[in-house]
N, C-alpha and C positions, 0 to 999 in steps of 0.2 A: 649430661644435662637434659632435662625434660623439655618437651615441646613448648609448654607454657612459659618456662624460664627463658627459652630462646626467644619467644615472641616478645616478652617483656624487655629483653635486652636490646631490641631494635630501637634506635633513637627516633623520636618524633621529629618530623620535618619542621615543626614550629619551635622546637627547643633551640636555645642559643648555641648549643654545641654542633648543630648541623651546619655544614658549609653553606655559604650564601647562594652558590649556584643551585643547590637542591631546593632551597627556599624559593628561589626565583622560578625554578622549574615547576614547583608545586603551584605557585601563583599563576604561571602561564597556563598550566593545565586547567585550572578553574576558569580562566578567561576563555579558553577554547571551548570548554563545555557550555558556558553561558552563551557564547556566540553561536554555537550549534543550535541551541534552543531558540535564539533570536532568529536564526536563518529560517527555521520552520514557520515561525510567526510571519516574518517578512515575506516569504515566498507565497503565502496564502493571500496577500492583500491585492497586488495588481492583477486582477482577473485570474488569480491562480497561477501567475507567471505564464501567460499564454503568448506574449509577443516576443519576437526575436531579441529585442533590446534587453528585456528583463531576463530572458534565458541566458544571454551572454553575461549579464551581471551576476547571475547565480553561479555560473561556471567559474568566473573570476573569484567570487567570494569563497567558493569551496577550495580552490587552489591556494588562495591566500591563507586559509586556515591550515592547509597542509604545510605551508611554509612555517607557520608558527609551531606546528607539530614537530617539524624537523629541528627547529631551534630548541624546543623543549627536550628532544632526544639528545641533542648535543650537550645540554646541561646535565642530563641524567646519565649520559653515555650509554643509552639504550633506547630503542624506538618501539620494539614490539612487545613490551610487557602488557599484560592484561588483554592479550589477543588470543586467549586459549580457545581452540576449536574453530578458528576462523578459516583455516586452510580448506576445510571441507566445502564451505560456501564460496570461498574466494576463487578457487580453481575454475569452476565453470563460468564464473563472472569474467575472469580474465580471459578465458578461452573465447567467450563470446565477443569481448571487445577486440581481441586480436583478429578474429574472423571478420568482424565488421570492417576493420581497417584494411584487411586484405581485399575486401570487395572494392576498395577505391584505387588499388594499384593498377597502373597501366600495363597490360600484358600484350599489347598488339591488337590486331583486329579480331575481337571475340564478340560473340553474342550480337553481332550486327548493330553495335551501338556506336554513336559518334565519339563517345568518351574513351573507347578502347579499354574498358574496364568492366568488371562484373556489374558494378552498380550503374543503374541508368542515370543517376545524378550523384556523382562522386562528392560534390560539395555538400549536399545534404547528408550523405552518409558520414562524411567526416565530422560534420556538426553533430550528428547523432552520436558518433563515438565520443566526442568531447562531453556531451551531456551525460552519456552513459557512464563515462569514467568519473565525472563529477558526482553523480549519484552514488557510484560505487565507493568513491573516497569518502563521501559523507557518511555512508553506512559504516565504513571501516573506522572513521573517527568516533561515531556513536558507539561502536563496539568497544573501542579503546577507552573512551572517557565515561561512558555510563557503566562503570565498573563496580559501583557499589549499589546496594539496595536503595539507598536514598536518591542517588542520581537516576536510577532506572525508573523510580516512581516519578521523578521530576519530568523525565521524557514522556511517560505515559500521560501525566497530567497536562502537559503542554499540548500533546496531540488531541486529547479530548477537549481541552479549552478552545483550541483553534476551530474544531468542528462545531462546538456549541456556539461560539461567536459567529461563525458563518451562518448557522441555522437561524439565530436571532436576527442577524442582518437581513437574511432572506425573508423572514416573516414580516419584518418592518417594511421592507421594500414592497411586498405584496399588498400590505394594508395602507401604506402612506404615500407611495410614489405615484405622481400624476404627470410627470414630465421627464425629459431626458436628463440624466444626471442625478444620482442619489449617493453622494460621497465619492463615486467613481464617475468620470465625466461622460463616457460613451454608452452607458447602460440605460436603455429605455424601458418604459413600463411594458409588462408582459414579454420581456426578453430575458431568457435564461432564468437563473435563480441565484439569490445571494450575490456574491461578487463574480459569479461565473457567467459567461456568455451562453453556455450550453447547460441546460437543466440536468442532463445526464452526468456531466462532470461534477456538478454539485452533489448528486446522489452518491457518487463514489466516496467523497469525503464523509458524508453522513454515515454510509455503511461502515467505514473504517472506524470512525469514532464510536458508533453504536456497538459494533462488535467488541471493541476493546473495553469499553465501559461495562457492557453486559458480562463479558467473560471474567473481568476482574472481580465483580461482585459475586457472581454465581460460583466462582472458584474459591471464594473465601480469602481473597488477597487484601482485603481492607477490614478495618475494625467496624463493628456494627454501627457506631455513630457516624463514621465516615461513609458507610455504605449508603446512607440516606442521601448524601450529596451526590454520589455517583448515580443513584437511581433517579434523582431529580434531573441530572444531566441528560438522561435518556429521553425525557419528555420532549424538549425542543428538537433533539436529533430525530426522533420518530416523527414529530409534527412536520419538520422541514422536509423529511424524506417523502411524506405522504403528499404535502401540499405542492411539491415541485412536480408532481405527476410524472415521475419517471417509472415506466413499467419495468424496466430492467432492475431498477433500484428496489422496487417492491418485491420482485421475485428473489433478489439477492438477500433481502431481509428475512424472508421466509426460510431461505436456505440456511441462514445463520442460526435461526431459532431451532431448526431441525438438527443441525450439527451440535448445538449446545446441549440438546436433550440426549443425543446419542453418545456424546463424549463426557457427560456430566460425571458419571461414576469413575471415569479415568482420572479426573483431577481431584476427586473426593474419596480417597481410599478409606477402607474401614479400619481406622487406626485403633479404635476401641469398641469392641462389639457390645459392651455393656451400656453404652450411652444411647440416648434416644435418637440423637442425630445419626448415629451409625446404623440404628435399626431402620431409620427412614431412608438412608442411603442404600441399605440392603434391599429395601422394598423397590427402590427405583432401578435396581439391577434387573428386575424381572421385565421381560419383553412386554407383558400386558400393561404394566404400569407406565413404561416408557411410551408405548403406543397411545395410551389414554391421555398422558400428559401432552404429548405432541399434538393430538387432535384438539385438545382444549386450547393450547397456546396458539396454534395456527388459526383455529376458528376465531378466537378472540382478536387476533391481529387483523384477520381479514375483515371482520365486522367493524372494528375500530377504524381501519383504513378506509373502507367504503363510506362510513359515516363522516369521517373527517374530510375525505377527498371530494365528495359531492359530485355534481354533474360534470365538472371538468375531468375528474378522474374517470368517471364512467365513459365519457367520450373518448378519452385516450385509450382505454382498454378496448373499446369497440373498434378503434382504428387499427388494432393489432392485426386483425384479419386481412387488412390491406397491405401489411408489410411482408407477410410470409408467403402466402399462396401465390402461384403464378397466374393470377387472375388477368383476364383480358382488359386492357385499358386503352383509351384513345391515344394518349400521349406516349412517347417513347423516350422519356427522360432517363429511365434505367437507374433510378436512385433508390428504389425500394431495397430493403435489406436482402431479400432472396436474389434479386438481380445483381446486386453488388457482389454477393457471395459466389454466384456463378462465374462472374468475370474474374474474381480473385482465384478461383480454382483453375480456370483456364490459364491464368498467368503462371501459377505454380506448375501446371502440366507442361508448359513450354520451357520452364527453368527449374527443373525438379531438384537439382543437386545443390546449387549455390544461391539460388534465388535471384532477385533483381536488385538487391541492395537495400540495407536497412535505411529507412527514411526516404527511399526512392519509389515507394509504391505509386505515388501520384503521377510519376513520369512515365511509367510503363502501362498503367491501367487503360489508357485510352485505346491502346492497340487491341485489347481484349474486351472492351466495353461495347456490347452490341446495343447501341442506342442512338438517339438523334444527335448527340454531341452538345446539346444545349447546356447540359450539366454534367460535370465529370466528378466522380467520387474521389475525395482526397484520402480517405481511409476505408478499410474493409468492413468497419462496424463489427468486427470479430477479431480480437487480438491474436487468437490462435491461427486463424486463417491467414492473417497478415504476416505473422511470423513465418508461416509456411511459404508464402509467396515471396517474402523479402529475403529470408535466409535459407530457403530450400530445406532439404533433408538434413544438411549439416547444422543449420541453425535450430531446427526442431530437435535434433539429437542433443545439442548443448542445452536447450531449454529443458528437456526431460531430465538430463543430468542434474541441473540445478534444482528442479522440483524434488527429485529423489534425495538429494543431499539435504535440502531444507526439511523434508519429511522426517529423515533420520534424526537430525538434530532436534527438531521440535518434539518428536516422540520421546526422546530422552529427557527433555525438560518437562514434559507433561508427567513424567514419573519421578521428578526430582523430590528429594526428601524435604525440601523447603517449600512451605505452602505458598508463599508469595511468588516464588519462581514458577510454580505450577500454574498459579492463577494468571500471571502475566503472559505466560506462553499460551494459556487457554484463550485469553482475551485476544491476543494477536492472531491466533488460529481462527477464531470467529471472524475477525476482520478480513483476513486473507481469503477465507471461504467466500465472503460476500463479493470481494473483488474478482475472484476466480469465476463465479457464476455470472456476474454482470458483464464480464469481459467476453462472454459468448455472443453478446449482441451490441457492444459499444466499445469505445476506445478511450476511456477515461484516463488510463495510465499515460497517455500521450501528453497530458498536462503535468507540468513540473511539480506543482504542490501535491498532487495525488501520487506521482511517482516517488517523491521524497518521503511522504508519509508511509507509502507501501514499503520503501526501503527500510524505514525506521521500524515497521512492524516485523520485517524479516529479522532485524537485529534483536528485537524484543523476544521473538519466538525462538531464535536459534543460538543466541550468545550463551556462553558457559562461564559466567563469573565465578570466582573462587568461593564467594559466600554462599552460592547455591547449594553447596554440599553441607551446610550447617543444618542443625535440626530445625524443625518447623516452629515458627513463632506462634504464639497464641494471640489471635486477633479478636477474640470474643469480647 
């Protein structure tokens, strides 16, 4: 029997001959997928889910979806279908969750702490583990249920739509808000941007939406008529990123454009050397053309950014010199980035193997913070340094393991024979690049909406659905 005959012989779950339990499982799977999309939208609303109450609600919501997933598995009599390739990504994630939990175990009098555990605050570390597991499970559910091209497109569109809505809300706030409360009760004028209390956290969401939309269009993952819609979405994302005056966000955007130029020919292979588009792609393979295009794009972005940002952006950029150098100042608050980074490095040097506990940075940093004590940093303003201080060399090793696994899976998808799969991976890669660069100077992934969108980007970049092996579709 041929393969096509075997495929036609498989009954449709909608047909009357299919058992009711399979029809129920199919309906439940659709409900879970819709709830996953709704979770992304809902998590973005309450200040990006920054408060403990909303974080606890998010964790409970994800675990509830996992219960529905288990019920669907009972109906289908299988749970791990459509999870092809997830082991490579899941193993370092599970190892990191296990290591973080070990940091909370009482081992006796160690590290001179009152808790008798590795973590300086076991409660916060346990809460970190719950949040991390919830994010990991949300990623696994997305991997499982975004198993068709249509569903993956829906996930991408929801992420971009949430970013665009946040950008529009931020622009409206900047132009119309004159008192405390603008849809959300505690946000005042000139405080944060969009629904975020911190303008840099807002910039993270803009970078991820901008990179995803840009990569999808440049990679040829949409039809030409739809491409205009995605290009239109880039305008409010770029405007919001500029007007929020996040210096790290602007640098991340330039890094995204640079990566897009360098990786362009990877996702647009020369399928037909006789076509004009292929000749143009061949031209872009030359280093001279890539350099010229990069200079033009970066120059245009810088000019437009300075023109749009105006005096406020210029003032923010001028203040950068006060953040990094060890300049002499009268006060000793010790909250400049370079001062916080020095304190973080001292913390790592004192706890180099296992760190001070994930989520427990704030509890140990006063011991190493050489300042007046009037203000104590709650984060390292550098996620890589904070990982090193909180998880030590073990945590850093697991993090490198995850990055290498993600790189391998993404590289394979960037070479997929399916054009949309390549474009989706390309867009997710652009978004991840922005986050990776911005995290050198900020901590936006500590906010749940940004962490959830980042988890979704990892799924988009690394998942290996069966349809990805199909020939390229024509989106012209």
